[in-house]
Legacy VTK file of the C-alpha trace (Angstrom):
# vtk DataFile Version 3.0
C-alpha trace
ASCII
DATASET POLYDATA
POINTS 87 float
0.000 0.000 0.000
2.936 2.285 0.692
4.205 1.938 -2.889
0.760 2.939 -4.184
0.671 6.154 -2.165
4.247 7.118 -2.994
3.622 6.665 -6.720
0.252 8.436 -6.592
1.644 11.423 -4.686
4.594 11.623 -7.067
2.240 11.648 -10.077
0.121 14.335 -8.430
3.240 16.379 -7.677
4.363 16.164 -11.290
0.891 17.241 -12.426
0.823 20.241 -10.080
4.355 21.265 -11.045
3.549 20.956 -14.725
0.328 22.926 -14.279
2.189 25.772 -12.583
4.867 25.912 -15.275
2.369 25.768 -18.153
0.116 28.331 -16.456
3.051 30.719 -15.959
4.072 30.390 -19.599
0.484 30.710 -20.884
-0.243 33.748 -18.714
2.622 35.580 -20.390
1.203 35.082 -23.892
-2.553 34.777 -23.299
-5.257 36.213 -21.089
-5.134 34.101 -17.851
-8.935 34.036 -17.523
-9.363 32.301 -20.879
-6.682 29.629 -20.691
-7.397 27.721 -17.452
-9.008 24.694 -19.143
-6.419 24.729 -21.916
-3.612 24.834 -19.340
-5.151 21.929 -17.430
-5.434 19.771 -20.555
-1.882 20.545 -21.669
-0.647 19.842 -18.140
-2.260 16.390 -18.130
-0.568 15.479 -21.410
2.842 16.889 -20.503
2.804 15.395 -16.996
1.949 11.978 -18.465
5.072 12.084 -20.625
7.231 13.393 -17.786
5.882 10.775 -15.374
6.502 7.973 -17.851
10.221 8.681 -17.851
10.852 10.354 -14.482
8.810 7.963 -12.339
9.787 4.709 -14.031
11.521 3.327 -10.947
8.552 4.124 -8.675
6.186 2.532 -11.186
8.332 -0.609 -11.341
8.421 -0.847 -7.533
4.650 -0.471 -7.415
4.170 -3.150 -10.081
6.529 -5.505 -8.251
4.620 -4.953 -5.020
1.327 -5.755 -6.775
2.815 -8.853 -8.389
4.066 -10.155 -5.034
0.725 -9.457 -3.383
-1.157 -11.254 -6.164
1.214 -14.197 -5.824
0.537 -14.454 -2.091
-3.201 -14.286 -2.713
-3.011 -16.995 -5.375
-0.959 -19.159 -3.035
-3.572 -18.803 -0.263
-6.361 -19.715 -2.685
-4.447 -22.793 -3.836
-3.803 -23.843 -0.214
-7.512 -23.517 0.544
-8.390 -25.518 -2.555
-5.930 -28.275 -1.562
-7.339 -28.323 1.971
-10.868 -28.801 0.569
-9.671 -31.643 -1.660
-8.153 -33.481 1.317
-11.430 -33.595 3.235
LINES 1 88
87 0 1 2 3 4 5 6 7 8 9 10 11 12 13 14 15 16 17 18 19 20 21 22 23 24 25 26 27 28 29 30 31 32 33 34 35 36 37 38 39 40 41 42 43 44 45 46 47 48 49 50 51 52 53 54 55 56 57 58 59 60 61 62 63 64 65 66 67 68 69 70 71 72 73 74 75 76 77 78 79 80 81 82 83 84 85 86
């Protein structure tokens, strides 16, 4: 669960940072009242690309944690199934 929250907070941080940078750049060239939705959409796209490369290690740790957890769950299910077969 810890890996999930670390990765999620990192993604959110990248999104907020990207939003602030894009908003600062857009407010120089455009009227700030008109570009809020545009800035948000551009920030989502840019932060997705940045997160793909910058957060690769966190994403791999999160995926490994999920894989291990799924393996433990599968093992418990198989043990329960074997216990039912013995009876």
